[in-house]
N, C-alpha and C positions, 0 to 999 in steps of 0.2 A: 889695669890698663885704661879702662874707660874713665876711671876717676881722674887719672893724670890728663887725659885728653880734655875732659870737661874743665879742669882747673886751668889748663893752658888756654882753652877757648874763652873762659871767663876773663882771664887777664887781657887777652887780645881785645875782647869786646870792651873792657874797661878803658884801655888806652884809646881805642877808636872813639869812645864816648867823650873822653877828655878833649881830644883834638877837635871833635865836632862841636863841642861846647865853646871852644876858643874861637872857632870860625863862625859861631852863631848859626850853625846848620841844625835847625830843629829836627828835620826829618831824619838826618843821619844819626843824630844823638839818640833819638827815640828808638831807631832800629838797633843801635849798639846796646842800649840799655835793655831792650827785650832779649837780645842774644845773650847778654851777660846773665840775665835772670834765669834763662833756660839752662845755661851751662852750670850755674850754681845749684839749681834743683837736681840736675842729673848727678852732679858730684855728691850731693847729700844723700841721694838714693843709694849710692854705692856703699854707704855705711850699714845699710840694712840688707839682709838676705833672707829669703823664704825657703824653708826646707819642707817639701811636700810630705803628706802623711805616708807612713811606711818607708821613709828614707832617713838617712843620717848624713851629716856633712863633715868633711875633713878640711881643716884650714891649712893651706900651704902658703907660707909667706917667704918668698924668695928662697925656696929650698928647705926652709925649716917647717916641719910638720908638727902642729900643735897636738898635745895629748888630749885636748878638750874636744869632745865630739858634739857636734851641733845636733840638737833634737828637732823633731818636726815642729814647725811654727816659724815665727819671726825671730831672727837672731841679729844682734849687733856684732859686726866684725870689722876688722881693719880694712879700710877701703882699698888698700894696696895688696891685700891677700887674695889668693885664688881659692875658691870653695869648690871642692869635688864632692858630688852627691852620689851616695851608694844606695841602691835599692835593697832594703832589708825585708821585703815581703817574700812570701813563699815563691820559690823558683822551681821550674822543671827543666832538667837537662835530659833530653831523650837521645838515646844512642843505639845504633844498630851495629852489631859486631858478630864475628865468627869466633866461637870459643871452643876449646877442647873439653871433652868429657873424660871421665875416669878410664873408660875403655880406649881412649885415644881417638874417638870419633869427633868429627867437626859438626858443631851445632850452631845454627844461626839464631841469635837472640835479638829481640827488640826490648830494651829495658830502659826504665826512667829512673832518674835520681831526683827526688823531691827534697829540697833543702832550703835553708834561708841563712843569711849572714847574721852573726851576732852583732848587735848595734854597738856594743862596747869595744869591739875589736876591729872596727873598720879602719882605725888609725894605723894599727899594726899591718893590716893588709896593704894599705897604700904605701907604707914605708918599705915593706919587704918585696912587694910584687908590683903594685900599680893600681889602676882602677879596677872596676868589677869585671869588665871584659877580659882584661889581662889575667886577673886572678882565676877566672873560670877556665881560660884556655891553657894557662901555664901549670896550674895545680889541680883544680877540681877534676877536669876531664881526664888527664893522664892517670891520676891516682884511681879514679873510678874504673877506667878500663883495666888497669892492672889488677885491681882487687877482684873484679868480676871474673877475669880469666883465671886467677889463682883459685878462686872458690869453686868454679865449675869443674876443675880437675879432681875434686874430691867427691863428685856426684856422678852416678851413672846416667846415661842419656835418658833412660826411662824415668828416672827420678824427676827430671825437668818437665816431664809430661804428666806427672801425677801430683798427689797432694804434697810430696816432698819439696815442691817448689817453694812452699812457704818457709821451709828450713833454709833453703838456698837464699831467699831474700833476707832472712834474719842474719845469716852469716855475713852477707855482704854489708849490711848495716853495721854489724859489730866490727868488722875489719876496717871499715872506713872511719869509724869513730876512734880507732886506735892510732890512726896516722897523725903524728904530731903536726905535720905541715897543714893539716886541715882542721886544726883545733878551733879555728874561727867560724867553722860551718856547723850548723845544727842539722843533722841528718834526720829527716822526717820519715821517709819510706823509700823503698827501691822496688816498685812493682814491675813484674815481668809482663810486658805487653803482648809479646808473640814469641813462639818457639817453633822453629822449623827443623825437624830431625832429618837425618839422611834418608834417601828413598828406600822404601821397603821396611824400614825400622818402625815407622809410624803404624803401618798395617799390623805388624806382628804384635806391637804393644797393645793396640786396640783389641786384637783377638784375645790376648792374654787377660786384659782387663775385663772383657766380656765374659770369659770363662770363670774368672774369679767372682764376678758379680752373680753369675748363675749358681755357682757353688754356694755362695753366701745365702742366696734366696732359698735353695733347697734345704740348707741347714736350718734356716728359719722355719720352713714348712714342717720339717721333721720335729723340731722342738715344739712347735705349736700342737702338732698331732699327739705327741707324747704327753704334753700337758693336758690335752683333752681326754686322753685315755686314762690318765691318773685321776682326773676329776670324776669320770664316770665310775671308775673302780671304787673310789672313796664314797660316792653317792650310793652305789649298790651295797657296799658294806654297811653303810648307815641304815639303809632300809632293812637289811637282814637283821641287824642288831635290834632295831625297833620291834620287828615282828617277834623275835625271840623273847624280848622283854615282856611284850604284851601277852604272848601265849603262856608264859610262866606266871604272870600276875592274875590270870582268870582261873579261879579255883571253883570246885563244885559248890562250896558254901556260898561264894559270891553270886553264882547263878541262881541259887535258891532264894537268896535275899532279894535279888533284882526281881524274881518272879512274884514274890510276896508284895513288893512295892507296886508292881504293875497291877496286881489283883485289887489292892486297896484303892488305887486310882480309878480302876474300872468300876468298882462297886459304888464309888461316890459320884460317878458320872451320871448325868440325866439320861443318857442314851442307853444305859444298861437295862435290859429286860429281866433276865434271870441269871443269878450268879450262884453256882453250887460249889461249896467248899469241900474239897476232898483231896485224895492223894492219887496221882497218876503213877506210872511206872518209874518216873524220874523223881518222884517225891514232891512234885510241884502241884499247886492247886489246879482243879479242872474248871474251865470256864465254859458255860453253855449259853448260847444265845437263844432266846425264846421265840424268835421270829419264825 
């Protein structure tokens, strides 16, 4: 539209310029020439369009949507065409809803859908639904709500409060990826922000979790004590085995031989005064000190 307006303005300015020139009106012709120049520049600028980083462009020319997707940067387009820009960066859709659990209880959830549009499919989105806001309101949000409610009916309320919430998030992502109408969306994550259980249920779940944790702690303590007892028993058995081996290995002949070795060392020592070689009641040499 701006291109057409600029062309019309340039034509009018050109006509004014010719008339002013015939009347020898220098000021009027100069003004008309300047206006025509500005209009031509504006018209030429419509041939170029800039797509910001993280966006994609769709070309709509009088109702015909081109299959060519404009990439980020400067692109040459038909000046009469309309360029619709789609944000292909990571988006967050945060939703608060009341969902049923497996027991039929009502649970309040605050959950987010982290997603982004596939750059190669923005043309199809525009053809079938419209711009990004329309796509989000008509397809993404309704399907997201439906999937969340469908998945939570397969989980007990306490599961939403414990580690099973990761399984819930995984099932939501999987179910969303199976919806054909959302094939243009790349599902990144579906984090649960907040869970509000029915009154009284939260306290009972916390008590149960506390009891389970205490039971696990006591089981750990008992296991550790049992391991310590086993260690001490093995250590005691090792000491007993060592003593048995030593006692069996020390014979009477070994003791006599050690006595002879000791006598020889004492006899050769400078501190020895008198050494008498004889036989005691055990058959070992007698050693007398002369001091």
